[in-house]
C-alpha positions, 0 to 999 in steps of 0.5 A: 259790609263793615258799614252795614254792621253799624247801620241801625236799620239793619239792627232793627231788621235783625231784631224783627227777624229774630222776633218772627223766628221765636214765635214761628217755633211755637207749637201749632196747638196751645194745649197744656204741655203736661199735667206737672206743675212746678213752682220753682224757687225763683218763682216763689222769690218772685211772688214774695217780692211782689208781695213786699212791693204791695204791702211794704213788708215781706210775707209771713210763712203762712202768707207765702204758702197762700201765695204759692197755693194761689199760683198753682190754682192760677196755673191749673185754671190757665191750662184747663182754660186753654184745653177747653178753648176758653181763650177763643174769641175773647177780646180782652185775651186777644188784646193782651196777647198782642200787647205782650208781643209788642212788649217783647219787641220794645224790649228787643229794641231797647237793647240796641245802643245807638251811637252819637253818629246814628242819633246825629243822622236821625236829627239831621233827617228829622230837623223840623221835629226838633227845631227850636222855635223863635223866642220874643220879649215884648210888653202890651197894652190891652183894650177890651172891645166889650167895654169900649165898643166902637171906640176901641180902635180910636182909643188904640190909635190915641194910646199908640201916639202917646206911648211912642211920644213919651217913653217914660209912660208906664204901659202897665198903668194903661189899658183895661184889665186882663188875666195875662201878664203885661210883659213877657220875656224870652217866650217862644212863638208857640207859647205866644200862640197858645196865650194869645192866638196864632194871628197875634203871634204871627203879627208879633213876629213881624214887628221891629223892636223898640217901638209900639205897634198896633192895634193888633187883635187877639182872641181877647180883643185889641193890643198895643205891642212893643217888641223888646227883643227876639232870637231866631229859630234854629236847629239845636245841637244833638247835646241840647235835645239828646234825650228827645232824639233817642226817644224818637229814634227808639220809637221809630225802631220799635215801629219798624220791628213791629211792622216787619214782624207782623208783615212776616207773620201774616205771610203764613196765613191766607186772609179773606175779608168778607165785606158786607154789602154796605161797608162800615163807612157807608160807602159802596167802594 
């Protein structure tokens, strides 16, 4: 029982249940409660704060009086609109109300404080989402197929022999111009794929260090590549990715709360879906 009290999933389920109870207690009709509009001192302070945030100064007495008058009109219009049913079948209002329900769920989830043990368990259960990619240091010589035509592979092989035969040659002085760096240090496999393409990144990951290799093709053309160093991918410690793990844990909890809330709320309704003969996707099933 003690273990269940500290189980985050139980917390999320309790939040979802609480959320459902809150809204199940609402009146069946959304008509105005009465004809008495009260503008409290706290509401007036709130209006003044909103004004100050917008205009970078407090409102004058006349401006504050105008804000209060505008709020009274807005409240009266809101109540009359509900009484007349103006909120019915209004897509914008329907979406806004659902957003407010979702925001309440998010606020409730945000009040749950996870322990390092809980976040560590979440990290262990989702290692692929947080795994640190392998990283590579390499330099390359680029050969442009548009300029060299059918000779590009022959030129690449000749340059490969030259580079491996004389380590003193400056590779930056060889090859054709390209809007990329000649050398990269400690770059992730994902970043290499973003710069050169997946085929190139996969080929670089298989190279042995120290020698020139090629030709290796990318989306730009042909390359000769020397791998200077690599570090293997690994699962990070919680401290390294704490913020990311907590963010994903909270998001998973929010989704769990919303799913439970809507699932229980829908149990109050009998849902009938009258599909047209031709469904929206054009299928008959």
